[in-house]
N, CA and C atoms of all chains as a GROMACS GRO file, in nm:
protein
  654
    1LYS      N    1  12.059  20.193   7.356
    1LYS     CA    2  12.120  20.068   7.306
    1LYS      C    3  12.254  20.050   7.375
    2ASN      N    4  12.277  19.928   7.427
    2ASN     CA    5  12.402  19.898   7.493
    2ASN      C    6  12.515  19.904   7.390
    3GLU      N    7  12.631  19.954   7.434
    3GLU     CA    8  12.744  19.965   7.341
    3GLU      C    9  12.805  19.830   7.311
    4VAL      N   10  12.778  19.730   7.395
    4VAL     CA   11  12.829  19.595   7.371
    4VAL      C   12  12.709  19.500   7.379
    5GLU      N   13  12.678  19.437   7.269
    5GLU     CA   14  12.561  19.348   7.262
    5GLU      C   15  12.606  19.205   7.241
    6GLN      N   16  12.547  19.114   7.318
    6GLN     CA   17  12.580  18.972   7.304
    6GLN      C   18  12.457  18.894   7.265
    7SER      N   19  12.481  18.787   7.192
    7SER     CA   20  12.372  18.693   7.162
    7SER      C   21  12.428  18.553   7.148
    8PRO      N   22  12.351  18.450   7.184
    8PRO     CA   23  12.220  18.463   7.250
    8PRO      C   24  12.236  18.493   7.398
    9GLN      N   25  12.127  18.522   7.465
    9GLN     CA   26  12.132  18.545   7.610
    9GLN      C   27  12.146  18.414   7.684
   10ASN      N   28  12.076  18.313   7.634
   10ASN     CA   29  12.081  18.179   7.694
   10ASN      C   30  12.103  18.077   7.585
   11LEU      N   31  12.176  17.973   7.618
   11LEU     CA   32  12.208  17.870   7.520
   11LEU      C   33  12.220  17.737   7.590
   12THR      N   34  12.142  17.641   7.542
   12THR     CA   35  12.151  17.504   7.595
   12THR      C   36  12.200  17.414   7.483
   13ALA      N   37  12.298  17.331   7.512
   13ALA     CA   38  12.356  17.244   7.412
   13ALA      C   39  12.375  17.104   7.470
   14GLN      N   40  12.384  17.009   7.381
   14GLN     CA   41  12.418  16.873   7.422
   14GLN      C   42  12.570  16.858   7.418
   15GLU      N   43  12.621  16.775   7.506
   15GLU     CA   44  12.765  16.750   7.511
   15GLU      C   45  12.816  16.712   7.372
   16GLY      N   46  12.925  16.774   7.334
   16GLY     CA   47  12.986  16.744   7.204
   16GLY      C   48  12.951  16.844   7.095
   17GLU      N   49  12.849  16.926   7.117
   17GLU     CA   50  12.808  17.021   7.015
   17GLU      C   51  12.907  17.135   7.002
   18PHE      N   52  12.906  17.198   6.885
   18PHE     CA   53  12.987  17.316   6.857
   18PHE      C   54  12.903  17.439   6.897
   19ILE      N   55  12.964  17.527   6.976
   19ILE     CA   56  12.893  17.641   7.034
   19ILE      C   57  12.949  17.770   6.973
   20THR      N   58  12.860  17.864   6.942
   20THR     CA   59  12.905  17.997   6.899
   20THR      C   60  12.830  18.103   6.979
   21ILE      N   61  12.905  18.196   7.035
   21ILE     CA   62  12.849  18.312   7.106
   21ILE      C   63  12.900  18.436   7.033
   22ASN      N   64  12.809  18.529   7.008
   22ASN     CA   65  12.843  18.648   6.930
   22ASN      C   66  12.844  18.775   7.015
   23CYS      N   67  12.927  18.867   6.974
   23CYS     CA   68  12.939  18.995   7.043
   23CYS      C   69  12.957  19.105   6.939
   24SER      N   70  12.873  19.207   6.946
   24SER     CA   71  12.885  19.323   6.859
   24SER      C   72  12.904  19.446   6.945
   25TYR      N   73  12.983  19.539   6.897
   25TYR     CA   74  13.011  19.658   6.976
   25TYR      C   75  13.004  19.781   6.887
   26SER      N   76  12.975  19.895   6.950
   26SER     CA   77  12.956  20.016   6.870
   26SER      C   78  13.062  20.122   6.899
   27VAL      N   79  13.153  20.092   6.992
   27VAL     CA   80  13.255  20.189   7.028
   27VAL      C   81  13.387  20.153   6.962
   28GLY      N   82  13.475  20.252   6.950
   28GLY     CA   83  13.609  20.223   6.902
   28GLY      C   84  13.687  20.151   7.009
   29ILE      N   85  13.759  20.048   6.972
   29ILE     CA   86  13.831  19.970   7.072
   29ILE      C   87  13.974  19.945   7.027
   30SER      N   88  14.058  19.916   7.125
   30SER     CA   89  14.192  19.864   7.093
   30SER      C   90  14.198  19.715   7.124
   31ALA      N   91  14.110  19.668   7.211
   31ALA     CA   92  14.106  19.525   7.241
   31ALA      C   93  13.970  19.488   7.297
   32LEU      N   94  13.931  19.365   7.272
   32LEU     CA   95  13.806  19.312   7.326
   32LEU      C   96  13.842  19.188   7.408
   33HIS      N   97  13.768  19.168   7.517
   33HIS     CA   98  13.799  19.059   7.608
   33HIS      C   99  13.682  18.963   7.617
   34TRP      N  100  13.712  18.834   7.624
   34TRP     CA  101  13.612  18.733   7.655
   34TRP      C  102  13.641  18.679   7.795
   35LEU      N  103  13.535  18.673   7.876
   35LEU     CA  104  13.547  18.630   8.014
   35LEU      C  105  13.454  18.513   8.038
   36GLN      N  106  13.489  18.432   8.138
   36GLN     CA  107  13.403  18.322   8.179
   36GLN      C  108  13.374  18.337   8.327
   37GLN      N  109  13.247  18.323   8.363
   37GLN     CA  110  13.208  18.332   8.504
   37GLN      C  111  13.126  18.210   8.540
   38HIS      N  112  13.181  18.133   8.635
   38HIS     CA  113  13.111  18.015   8.683
   38HIS      C  114  13.018  18.054   8.796
   39PRO      N  115  12.915  17.971   8.824
   39PRO     CA  116  12.830  17.995   8.941
   39PRO      C  117  12.918  18.010   9.064
   40GLY      N  118  12.885  18.105   9.150
   40GLY     CA  119  12.973  18.129   9.265
   40GLY      C  120  13.054  18.254   9.247
   41GLY      N  121  13.068  18.301   9.123
   41GLY     CA  122  13.117  18.437   9.103
   41GLY      C  123  13.249  18.457   9.034
   42GLY      N  124  13.347  18.368   9.051
   42GLY     CA  125  13.480  18.398   8.999
   42GLY      C  126  13.481  18.421   8.849
   43ILE      N  127  13.551  18.525   8.805
   43ILE     CA  128  13.562  18.558   8.663
   43ILE      C  129  13.703  18.525   8.616
   44VAL      N  130  13.709  18.456   8.503
   44VAL     CA  131  13.838  18.420   8.444
   44VAL      C  132  13.847  18.483   8.307
   45SER      N  133  13.959  18.542   8.277
   45SER     CA  134  13.980  18.599   8.146
   45SER      C  135  14.018  18.488   8.049
   46LEU      N  136  13.944  18.476   7.938
   46LEU     CA  137  13.973  18.371   7.839
   46LEU      C  138  14.063  18.422   7.727
   47PHE      N  139  14.025  18.536   7.671
   47PHE     CA  140  14.100  18.590   7.557
   47PHE      C  141  14.100  18.742   7.562
   48MET      N  142  14.208  18.799   7.510
   48MET     CA  143  14.212  18.940   7.477
   48MET      C  144  14.247  18.949   7.330
   49LEU      N  145  14.163  19.017   7.252
   49LEU     CA  146  14.178  19.018   7.106
   49LEU      C  147  14.185  19.159   7.054
   50SER      N  148  14.278  19.185   6.965
   50SER     CA  149  14.276  19.312   6.895
   50SER      C  150  14.264  19.290   6.744
   51SER      N  151  14.291  19.168   6.698
   51SER     CA  152  14.272  19.135   6.556
   51SER      C  153  14.274  18.985   6.540
   52GLY      N  154  14.215  18.937   6.431
   52GLY     CA  155  14.230  18.798   6.391
   52GLY      C  156  14.164  18.697   6.481
   53LYS      N  157  14.241  18.598   6.519
   53LYS     CA  158  14.187  18.479   6.582
   53LYS      C  159  14.285  18.428   6.688
   54LYS      N  160  14.229  18.376   6.797
   54LYS     CA  161  14.313  18.312   6.898
   54LYS      C  162  14.250  18.180   6.937
   55LYS      N  163  14.334  18.083   6.973
   55LYS     CA  164  14.284  17.950   7.010
   55LYS      C  165  14.351  17.907   7.139
   56HIS      N  166  14.267  17.851   7.228
   56HIS     CA  167  14.322  17.794   7.351
   56HIS      C  168  14.243  17.669   7.382
   57GLY      N  169  14.306  17.554   7.356
   57GLY     CA  170  14.235  17.428   7.377
   57GLY      C  171  14.116  17.418   7.284
   58ARG      N  172  13.997  17.398   7.343
   58ARG     CA  173  13.875  17.386   7.264
   58ARG      C  174  13.808  17.521   7.238
   59LEU      N  175  13.866  17.626   7.287
   59LEU     CA  176  13.808  17.760   7.271
   59LEU      C  177  13.879  17.835   7.159
   60ILE      N  178  13.797  17.901   7.077
   60ILE     CA  179  13.850  17.983   6.968
   60ILE      C  180  13.778  18.117   6.972
   61ALA      N  181  13.851  18.225   6.963
   61ALA     CA  182  13.790  18.357   6.958
   61ALA      C  183  13.836  18.429   6.833
   62THR      N  184  13.742  18.496   6.768
   62THR     CA  185  13.774  18.572   6.648
   62THR      C  186  13.720  18.713   6.662
   63ILE      N  187  13.782  18.804   6.590
   63ILE     CA  188  13.733  18.941   6.590
   63ILE      C  189  13.748  18.999   6.450
   64ASN      N  190  13.646  19.077   6.408
   64ASN     CA  191  13.651  19.150   6.284
   64ASN      C  192  13.636  19.297   6.320
   65ILE      N  193  13.747  19.368   6.316
   65ILE     CA  194  13.748  19.508   6.362
   65ILE      C  195  13.661  19.595   6.272
   66GLN      N  196  13.664  19.570   6.140
   66GLN     CA  197  13.586  19.652   6.047
   66GLN      C  198  13.437  19.638   6.073
   67GLU      N  199  13.394  19.514   6.101
   67GLU     CA  200  13.252  19.490   6.124
   67GLU      C  201  13.214  19.507   6.270
   68LYS      N  202  13.310  19.531   6.357
   68LYS     CA  203  13.286  19.549   6.502
   68LYS      C  204  13.211  19.428   6.558
   69HIS      N  205  13.268  19.312   6.534
   69HIS     CA  206  13.203  19.188   6.574
   69HIS      C  207  13.308  19.086   6.618
   70SER      N  208  13.274  19.013   6.723
   70SER     CA  209  13.362  18.907   6.772
   70SER      C  210  13.278  18.783   6.803
   71SER      N  211  13.338  18.669   6.789
   71SER     CA  212  13.271  18.544   6.822
   71SER      C  213  13.360  18.458   6.911
   72LEU      N  214  13.295  18.384   6.998
   72LEU     CA  215  13.362  18.285   7.082
   72LEU      C  216  13.304  18.149   7.044
   73HIS      N  217  13.390  18.058   7.007
   73HIS     CA  218  13.347  17.923   6.969
   73HIS      C  219  13.400  17.823   7.070
   74ILE      N  220  13.318  17.725   7.101
   74ILE     CA  221  13.362  17.613   7.184
   74ILE      C  222  13.341  17.486   7.102
   75THR      N  223  13.448  17.414   7.076
   75THR     CA  224  13.436  17.287   7.003
   75THR      C  225  13.422  17.173   7.103
   76ALA      N  226  13.348  17.071   7.062
   76ALA     CA  227  13.329  16.952   7.147
   76ALA      C  228  13.291  16.993   7.289
   77SER      N  229  13.180  17.064   7.302
   77SER     CA  230  13.140  17.119   7.432
   77SER      C  231  13.122  17.008   7.537
   78HIS      N  232  13.145  17.049   7.662
   78HIS     CA  233  13.143  16.956   7.775
   78HIS      C  234  13.063  17.021   7.887
   79PRO      N  235  12.997  16.941   7.971
   79PRO     CA  236  12.922  17.002   8.083
   79PRO      C  237  13.004  17.100   8.167
   80ARG      N  238  13.134  17.078   8.178
   80ARG     CA  239  13.214  17.172   8.259
   80ARG      C  240  13.229  17.309   8.192
   81ASP      N  241  13.187  17.320   8.065
   81ASP     CA  242  13.187  17.450   7.997
   81ASP      C  243  13.068  17.535   8.039
   82SER      N  244  12.974  17.475   8.113
   82SER     CA  245  12.856  17.549   8.157
   82SER      C  246  12.899  17.666   8.244
   83ALA      N  247  12.863  17.785   8.201
   83ALA     CA  248  12.906  17.907   8.269
   83ALA      C  249  12.839  18.025   8.197
   84VAL      N  250  12.865  18.144   8.248
   84VAL     CA  251  12.825  18.265   8.176
   84VAL      C  252  12.948  18.319   8.104
   85TYR      N  253  12.933  18.348   7.978
   85TYR     CA  254  13.042  18.403   7.896
   85TYR      C  255  13.010  18.549   7.865
   86ILE      N  256  13.107  18.634   7.893
   86ILE     CA  257  13.086  18.778   7.883
   86ILE      C  258  13.192  18.837   7.791
   87CYS      N  259  13.148  18.921   7.697
   87CYS     CA  260  13.247  18.998   7.621
   87CYS      C  261  13.254  19.138   7.682
   88ALA      N  262  13.372  19.195   7.679
   88ALA     CA  263  13.391  19.321   7.749
   88ALA      C  264  13.493  19.408   7.678
   89VAL      N  265  13.466  19.537   7.684
   89VAL     CA  266  13.563  19.637   7.643
   89VAL      C  267  13.597  19.713   7.769
   90TYR      N  268  13.718  19.696   7.815
   90TYR     CA  269  13.753  19.749   7.946
   90TYR      C  270  13.766  19.900   7.946
   91PRO      N  271  13.743  19.961   8.064
   91PRO     CA  272  13.713  19.887   8.185
   91PRO      C  273  13.565  19.884   8.220
   92MET      N  274  13.483  19.946   8.139
   92MET     CA  275  13.347  19.966   8.189
   92MET      C  276  13.236  19.918   8.098
   93ARG      N  277  13.268  19.863   7.983
   93ARG     CA  278  13.160  19.822   7.892
   93ARG      C  279  13.159  19.670   7.881
   94PHE      N  280  13.053  19.612   7.940
   94PHE     CA  281  13.038  19.468   7.940
   94PHE      C  282  12.912  19.430   7.864
   95GLY      N  283  12.918  19.320   7.789
   95GLY     CA  284  12.796  19.263   7.736
   95GLY      C  285  12.715  19.203   7.849
   96ALA      N  286  12.588  19.174   7.820
   96ALA     CA  287  12.498  19.122   7.923
   96ALA      C  288  12.530  18.979   7.961
   97GLY      N  289  12.610  18.911   7.881
   97GLY     CA  290  12.648  18.774   7.912
   97GLY      C  291  12.561  18.672   7.841
   98THR      N  292  12.620  18.558   7.813
   98THR     CA  293  12.548  18.444   7.757
   98THR      C  294  12.559  18.329   7.856
   99ARG      N  295  12.444  18.284   7.902
   99ARG     CA  296  12.441  18.173   7.999
   99ARG      C  297  12.437  18.043   7.922
  100LEU      N  298  12.545  17.966   7.927
  100LEU     CA  299  12.558  17.841   7.853
  100LEU      C  300  12.538  17.723   7.948
  101THR      N  301  12.450  17.633   7.907
  101THR     CA  302  12.432  17.507   7.980
  101THR      C  303  12.459  17.394   7.882
  102VAL      N  304  12.553  17.308   7.916
  102VAL     CA  305  12.584  17.192   7.833
  102VAL      C  306  12.538  17.068   7.906
  103LYS      N  307  12.447  16.995   7.843
  103LYS     CA  308  12.390  16.877   7.907
  103LYS      C  309  12.464  16.751   7.864
  104PRO      N  310  12.482  16.658   7.957
  104PRO     CA  311  12.554  16.533   7.922
  104PRO      C  312  12.468  16.444   7.833
  105ASP      N  313  15.279  18.439   9.094
  105ASP     CA  314  15.150  18.450   9.163
  105ASP      C  315  15.057  18.538   9.081
  106THR      N  316  14.951  18.476   9.024
  106THR     CA  317  14.856  18.552   8.942
  106THR      C  318  14.721  18.562   9.012
  107GLU      N  319  14.724  18.571   9.141
  107GLU     CA  320  14.600  18.566   9.216
  107GLU      C  321  14.564  18.702   9.275
  108VAL      N  322  14.434  18.730   9.269
  108VAL     CA  323  14.379  18.844   9.340
  108VAL      C  324  14.293  18.787   9.452
  109THR      N  325  14.323  18.826   9.574
  109THR     CA  326  14.248  18.772   9.687
  109THR      C  327  14.153  18.878   9.741
  110GLN      N  328  14.038  18.833   9.789
  110GLN     CA  329  13.940  18.923   9.848
  110GLN      C  330  13.891  18.864   9.979
  111THR      N  331  13.877  18.951  10.077
  111THR     CA  332  13.819  18.911  10.205
  111THR      C  333  13.721  19.017  10.251
  112PRO      N  334  13.613  18.977  10.319
  112PRO     CA  335  13.573  18.838  10.340
  112PRO      C  336  13.505  18.781  10.217
  113LYS      N  337  13.476  18.652  10.215
  113LYS     CA  338  13.401  18.590  10.104
  113LYS      C  339  13.254  18.629  10.112
  114HIS      N  340  13.202  18.634  10.232
  114HIS     CA  341  13.062  18.668  10.255
  114HIS      C  342  13.056  18.773  10.366
  115LEU      N  343  12.959  18.863  10.356
  115LEU     CA  344  12.942  18.965  10.459
  115LEU      C  345  12.794  18.999  10.469
  116VAL      N  346  12.744  18.993  10.592
  116VAL     CA  347  12.607  19.036  10.619
  116VAL      C  348  12.618  19.155  10.714
  117MET      N  349  12.556  19.264  10.676
  117MET     CA  350  12.564  19.383  10.761
  117MET      C  351  12.431  19.456  10.765
  118GLY      N  352  12.409  19.522  10.879
  118GLY     CA  353  12.290  19.603  10.894
  118GLY      C  354  12.311  19.740  10.832
  119MET      N  355  12.205  19.813  10.817
  119MET     CA  356  12.211  19.942  10.748
  119MET      C  357  12.288  20.047  10.828
  120THR      N  358  12.307  20.022  10.958
  120THR     CA  359  12.380  20.121  11.038
  120THR      C  360  12.526  20.080  11.060
  121ASN      N  361  12.565  19.964  11.011
  121ASN     CA  362  12.701  19.915  11.033
  121ASN      C  363  12.804  19.987  10.947
  122LYS      N  364  12.930  19.976  10.990
  122LYS     CA  365  13.045  20.014  10.907
  122LYS      C  366  13.131  19.890  10.889
  123LYS      N  367  13.162  19.858  10.766
  123LYS     CA  368  13.246  19.742  10.738
  123LYS      C  369  13.340  19.778  10.623
  124SER      N  370  13.439  19.691  10.601
  124SER     CA  371  13.533  19.713  10.490
  124SER      C  372  13.556  19.584  10.415
  125LEU      N  373  13.570  19.598  10.283
  125LEU     CA  374  13.612  19.488  10.197
  125LEU      C  375  13.759  19.510  10.162
  126LYS      N  376  13.830  19.399  10.151
  126LYS     CA  377  13.973  19.408  10.124
  126LYS      C  378  14.008  19.329  10.000
  127CYS      N  379  14.102  19.383   9.923
  127CYS     CA  380  14.149  19.319   9.801
  127CYS      C  381  14.300  19.331   9.797
  128GLU      N  382  14.369  19.225   9.756
  128GLU     CA  383  14.514  19.226   9.753
  128GLU      C  384  14.566  19.153   9.630
  129GLN      N  385  14.670  19.208   9.570
  129GLN     CA  386  14.739  19.141   9.459
  129GLN      C  387  14.889  19.164   9.472
  130HIS      N  388  14.965  19.064   9.430
  130HIS     CA  389  15.111  19.074   9.438
  130HIS      C  390  15.172  19.048   9.302
  131MET      N  391  15.106  19.098   9.197
  131MET     CA  392  15.156  19.081   9.061
  131MET      C  393  15.226  19.207   9.011
  132GLY      N  394  15.238  19.307   9.097
  132GLY     CA  395  15.301  19.431   9.055
  132GLY      C  396  15.212  19.516   8.966
  133HIS      N  397  15.083  19.485   8.966
  133HIS     CA  398  14.989  19.563   8.884
  133HIS      C  399  14.971  19.702   8.942
  134ARG      N  400  14.957  19.802   8.852
  134ARG     CA  401  14.946  19.939   8.899
  134ARG      C  402  14.803  19.993   8.886
  135ALA      N  403  14.711  19.913   8.835
  135ALA     CA  404  14.571  19.953   8.828
  135ALA      C  405  14.487  19.851   8.903
  136MET      N  406  14.393  19.903   8.982
  136MET     CA  407  14.303  19.816   9.058
  136MET      C  408  14.162  19.871   9.046
  137TYR      N  409  14.065  19.781   9.048
  137TYR     CA  410  13.927  19.816   9.016
  137TYR      C  411  13.831  19.756   9.118
  138TRP      N  412  13.723  19.826   9.144
  138TRP     CA  413  13.608  19.770   9.215
  138TRP      C  414  13.490  19.766   9.119
  139TYR      N  415  13.423  19.648   9.116
  139TYR     CA  416  13.302  19.630   9.039
  139TYR      C  417  13.191  19.582   9.132
  140LYS      N  418  13.068  19.616   9.096
  140LYS     CA  419  12.950  19.566   9.166
  140LYS      C  420  12.873  19.481   9.065
  141GLN      N  421  12.829  19.363   9.109
  141GLN     CA  422  12.754  19.277   9.019
  141GLN      C  423  12.627  19.227   9.087
  142LYS      N  424  12.515  19.262   9.030
  142LYS     CA  425  12.386  19.210   9.076
  142LYS      C  426  12.359  19.078   9.004
  143ALA      N  427  12.267  19.000   9.063
  143ALA     CA  428  12.238  18.867   9.009
  143ALA      C  429  12.196  18.874   8.862
  144LYS      N  430  12.257  18.789   8.783
  144LYS     CA  431  12.224  18.773   8.640
  144LYS      C  432  12.250  18.900   8.560
  145LYS      N  433  12.338  18.985   8.609
  145LYS     CA  434  12.378  19.106   8.537
  145LYS      C  435  12.529  19.107   8.522
  146PRO      N  436  12.580  19.181   8.423
  146PRO     CA  437  12.726  19.191   8.412
  146PRO      C  438  12.782  19.282   8.521
  147PRO      N  439  12.911  19.276   8.544
  147PRO     CA  440  12.972  19.367   8.642
  147PRO      C  441  12.956  19.513   8.600
  148GLU      N  442  12.940  19.599   8.700
  148GLU     CA  443  12.935  19.745   8.676
  148GLU      C  444  13.056  19.807   8.744
  149LEU      N  445  13.129  19.886   8.668
  149LEU     CA  446  13.247  19.950   8.725
  149LEU      C  447  13.208  20.053   8.830
  150MET      N  448  13.279  20.050   8.944
  150MET     CA  449  13.257  20.150   9.049
  150MET      C  450  13.374  20.248   9.054
  151PHE      N  451  13.495  20.195   9.072
  151PHE     CA  452  13.613  20.279   9.090
  151PHE      C  453  13.732  20.218   9.018
  152VAL      N  454  13.822  20.307   8.974
  152VAL     CA  455  13.951  20.266   8.920
  152VAL      C  456  14.060  20.342   8.992
  153TYR      N  457  14.159  20.270   9.040
  153TYR     CA  458  14.280  20.332   9.095
  153TYR      C  459  14.396  20.304   9.000
  154SER      N  460  14.470  20.408   8.970
  154SER     CA  461  14.588  20.392   8.887
  154SER      C  462  14.706  20.454   8.963
  155TYR      N  463  14.810  20.377   8.983
  155TYR     CA  464  14.925  20.423   9.062
  155TYR      C  465  14.879  20.484   9.194
  156GLU      N  466  14.789  20.411   9.259
  156GLU     CA  467  14.739  20.444   9.393
  156GLU      C  468  14.657  20.572   9.399
  157LYS      N  469  14.622  20.626   9.284
  157LYS     CA  470  14.537  20.746   9.282
  157LYS      C  471  14.402  20.712   9.217
  158LEU      N  472  14.296  20.768   9.273
  158LEU     CA  473  14.164  20.743   9.218
  158LEU      C  474  14.153  20.809   9.081
  159SER      N  475  14.131  20.728   8.980
  159SER     CA  476  14.122  20.779   8.843
  159SER      C  477  13.978  20.789   8.794
  160ILE      N  478  13.894  20.697   8.837
  160ILE     CA  479  13.755  20.697   8.794
  160ILE      C  480  13.665  20.665   8.912
  161ASN      N  481  13.562  20.745   8.926
  161ASN     CA  482  13.453  20.719   9.020
  161ASN      C  483  13.327  20.727   8.938
  162GLU      N  484  13.262  20.614   8.918
  162GLU     CA  485  13.145  20.610   8.830
  162GLU      C  486  13.019  20.656   8.903
  163SER      N  487  13.026  20.777   8.960
  163SER     CA  488  12.911  20.836   9.029
  163SER      C  489  12.855  20.743   9.136
  164VAL      N  490  12.947  20.686   9.212
  164VAL     CA  491  12.908  20.592   9.318
  164VAL      C  492  12.867  20.672   9.442
  165PRO      N  493  12.759  20.633   9.510
  165PRO     CA  494  12.717  20.705   9.631
  165PRO      C  495  12.828  20.708   9.735
  166SER      N  496  12.828  20.813   9.816
  166SER     CA  497  12.936  20.834   9.913
  166SER      C  498  12.936  20.732  10.026
  167ARG      N  499  12.832  20.651  10.036
  167ARG     CA  500  12.832  20.545  10.137
  167ARG      C  501  12.934  20.436  10.102
  168PHE      N  502  12.988  20.440   9.979
  168PHE     CA  503  13.099  20.354   9.938
  168PHE      C  504  13.223  20.443   9.930
  169SER      N  505  13.327  20.406  10.005
  169SER     CA  506  13.446  20.488  10.008
  169SER      C  507  13.568  20.402   9.980
  170PRO      N  508  13.632  20.420   9.863
  170PRO     CA  509  13.748  20.337   9.833
  170PRO      C  510  13.875  20.395   9.893
  171GLU      N  511  13.972  20.306   9.908
  171GLU     CA  512  14.102  20.347   9.961
  171GLU      C  513  14.209  20.257   9.902
  172CYS      N  514  14.321  20.317   9.863
  172CYS     CA  515  14.432  20.237   9.809
  172CYS      C  516  14.557  20.271   9.890
  173PRO      N  517  14.580  20.202  10.001
  173PRO     CA  518  14.692  20.235  10.090
  173PRO      C  519  14.829  20.214  10.027
  174ASN      N  520  14.838  20.114   9.938
  174ASN     CA  521  14.964  20.092   9.865
  174ASN      C  522  14.932  20.020   9.735
  175SER      N  523  15.033  19.993   9.655
  175SER     CA  524  15.009  19.940   9.521
  175SER      C  525  14.953  19.798   9.521
  176SER      N  526  14.957  19.729   9.636
  176SER     CA  527  14.909  19.591   9.640
  176SER      C  528  14.771  19.577   9.702
  177LEU      N  529  14.725  19.681   9.766
  177LEU     CA  530  14.607  19.669   9.850
  177LEU      C  531  14.500  19.770   9.810
  178LEU      N  532  14.376  19.723   9.808
  178LEU     CA  533  14.262  19.810   9.777
  178LEU      C  534  14.150  19.776   9.875
  179ASN      N  535  14.098  19.880   9.938
  179ASN     CA  536  13.988  19.861  10.032
  179ASN      C  537  13.862  19.929   9.981
  180LEU      N  538  13.749  19.879  10.027
  180LEU     CA  539  13.622  19.947  10.002
  180LEU      C  540  13.549  19.956  10.134
  181HIS      N  541  13.538  20.080  10.185
  181HIS     CA  542  13.474  20.104  10.314
  181HIS      C  543  13.326  20.128  10.291
  182LEU      N  544  13.245  20.062  10.374
  182LEU     CA  545  13.101  20.063  10.358
  182LEU      C  546  13.035  20.124  10.481
  183HIS      N  547  12.942  20.213  10.460
  183HIS     CA  548  12.875  20.278  10.574
  183HIS      C  549  12.734  20.319  10.534
  184ALA      N  550  12.638  20.284  10.620
  184ALA     CA  551  12.499  20.323  10.599
  184ALA      C  552  12.447  20.273  10.465
  185LEU      N  553  12.474  20.147  10.437
  185LEU     CA  554  12.429  20.090  10.310
  185LEU      C  555  12.279  20.063  10.311
  186GLN      N  556  12.225  20.045  10.193
  186GLN     CA  557  12.084  20.016  10.174
  186GLN      C  558  12.068  19.870  10.128
  187PRO      N  559  11.952  19.811  10.149
  187PRO     CA  560  11.933  19.672  10.103
  187PRO      C  561  11.963  19.653   9.954
  188GLU      N  562  11.938  19.756   9.873
  188GLU     CA  563  11.964  19.742   9.729
  188GLU      C  564  12.114  19.739   9.696
  189ASP      N  565  12.198  19.763   9.796
  189ASP     CA  566  12.343  19.751   9.776
  189ASP      C  567  12.390  19.607   9.787
  190SER      N  568  12.300  19.518   9.825
  190SER     CA  569  12.335  19.376   9.831
  190SER      C  570  12.375  19.330   9.691
  191ALA      N  571  12.493  19.269   9.682
  191ALA     CA  572  12.546  19.231   9.551
  191ALA      C  573  12.677  19.156   9.572
  192LEU      N  574  12.734  19.111   9.461
  192LEU     CA  575  12.869  19.056   9.462
  192LEU      C  576  12.966  19.170   9.428
  193TYR      N  577  13.064  19.193   9.512
  193TYR     CA  578  13.162  19.298   9.488
  193TYR      C  579  13.293  19.234   9.444
  194LEU      N  580  13.333  19.269   9.324
  194LEU     CA  581  13.451  19.210   9.262
  194LEU      C  582  13.563  19.312   9.256
  195CYS      N  583  13.681  19.264   9.287
  195CYS     CA  584  13.801  19.344   9.272
  195CYS      C  585  13.879  19.286   9.153
  196ALA      N  586  13.949  19.371   9.081
  196ALA     CA  587  14.033  19.325   8.971
  196ALA      C  588  14.158  19.410   8.967
  197SER      N  589  14.260  19.358   8.899
  197SER     CA  590  14.381  19.436   8.880
  197SER      C  591  14.434  19.412   8.739
  198SER      N  592  14.512  19.507   8.690
  198SER     CA  593  14.578  19.491   8.561
  198SER      C  594  14.710  19.567   8.564
  199GLN      N  595  14.794  19.540   8.466
  199GLN     CA  596  14.927  19.603   8.464
  199GLN      C  597  14.916  19.755   8.464
  200ALA      N  598  14.819  19.804   8.390
  200ALA     CA  599  14.798  19.948   8.383
  200ALA      C  600  14.654  19.975   8.349
  201TRP      N  601  14.615  20.099   8.362
  201TRP     CA  602  14.478  20.146   8.338
  201TRP      C  603  14.465  20.170   8.187
  202ASP      N  604  14.444  20.057   8.116
  202ASP     CA  605  14.442  20.062   7.971
  202ASP      C  606  14.374  19.937   7.920
  203SER      N  607  14.298  19.949   7.816
  203SER     CA  608  14.220  19.834   7.773
  203SER      C  609  14.305  19.721   7.716
  204ASP      N  610  14.430  19.748   7.682
  204ASP     CA  611  14.513  19.645   7.622
  204ASP      C  612  14.574  19.548   7.722
  205TYR      N  613  14.538  19.563   7.848
  205TYR     CA  614  14.590  19.474   7.950
  205TYR      C  615  14.478  19.387   8.006
  206GLU      N  616  14.510  19.260   8.022
  206GLU     CA  617  14.415  19.167   8.080
  206GLU      C  618  14.387  19.205   8.225
  207GLN      N  619  14.262  19.188   8.267
  207GLN     CA  620  14.229  19.211   8.407
  207GLN      C  621  14.220  19.076   8.478
  208TYR      N  622  14.273  19.073   8.598
  208TYR     CA  623  14.265  18.955   8.683
  208TYR      C  624  14.164  18.984   8.793
  209PHE      N  625  14.065  18.896   8.805
  209PHE     CA  626  13.957  18.919   8.900
  209PHE      C  627  13.976  18.835   9.026
  210GLY      N  628  13.935  18.893   9.138
  210GLY     CA  629  13.925  18.817   9.261
  210GLY      C  630  13.796  18.738   9.263
  211PRO      N  631  13.779  18.652   9.364
  211PRO     CA  632  13.659  18.568   9.372
  211PRO      C  633  13.534  18.643   9.415
  212GLY      N  634  13.552  18.764   9.468
  212GLY     CA  635  13.438  18.844   9.506
  212GLY      C  636  13.400  18.831   9.652
  213THR      N  637  13.331  18.933   9.701
  213THR     CA  638  13.268  18.932   9.833
  213THR      C  639  13.119  18.943   9.810
  214ARG      N  640  13.046  18.845   9.862
  214ARG     CA  641  12.900  18.849   9.847
  214ARG      C  642  12.844  18.924   9.968
  215LEU      N  643  12.788  19.041   9.944
  215LEU     CA  644  12.740  19.130  10.049
  215LEU      C  645  12.589  19.126  10.057
  216THR      N  646  12.540  19.108  10.178
  216THR     CA  647  12.396  19.116  10.204
  216THR      C  648  12.373  19.226  10.307
  217VAL      N  649  12.288  19.321  10.272
  217VAL     CA  650  12.253  19.431  10.363
  217VAL      C  651  12.112  19.407  10.415
  218THR      N  652  12.101  19.398  10.547
  218THR     CA  653  11.970  19.367  10.606
  218THR      C  654  11.910  19.491  10.673
   0.00000   0.00000   0.00000
């Protein structure tokens, strides 16, 4: 069993929908990271979380340390949000990624 | 400057060739990383350098040879690669070798071994 599990693997949404991606982990952590990877390869760090909740624009990330679970939410999704979203515990434990497609 | 640069963007090499990938950052970060990413898979850690010393080698075959000449530069020397080594090679850096620091990723080098 992978130490970092993500769901769903694939997600298709209509523009404007509220999106939730989940991440569960089985290792002890001090921080969990959410990453975004667009086609073509570049990876951008979205959030680093050690507790509670963080918000950046339309993106919200939450973490529950006791339950070893984190979620990434996208409000009012847009086609430009189409990407692969990866949760990671650095430096070597990555979730398999969630491929998000937002249709206009 | 929060950029990690990688050269070349694309590389095609034969199995008998020797080539090098280059990564550079000028953020004063003291940890640098090489990752390998196959299509539709998450990145896999290959090497970690901390303060210019190799800290982690994730059992990578010796045909991949990392080098950290200074705190800003990281190289990956390639020799006698196999077609299954074709992948996207990503470099990253962070303030230190610790999970509490954000990693900054380069755009990657897409390697094809023929």
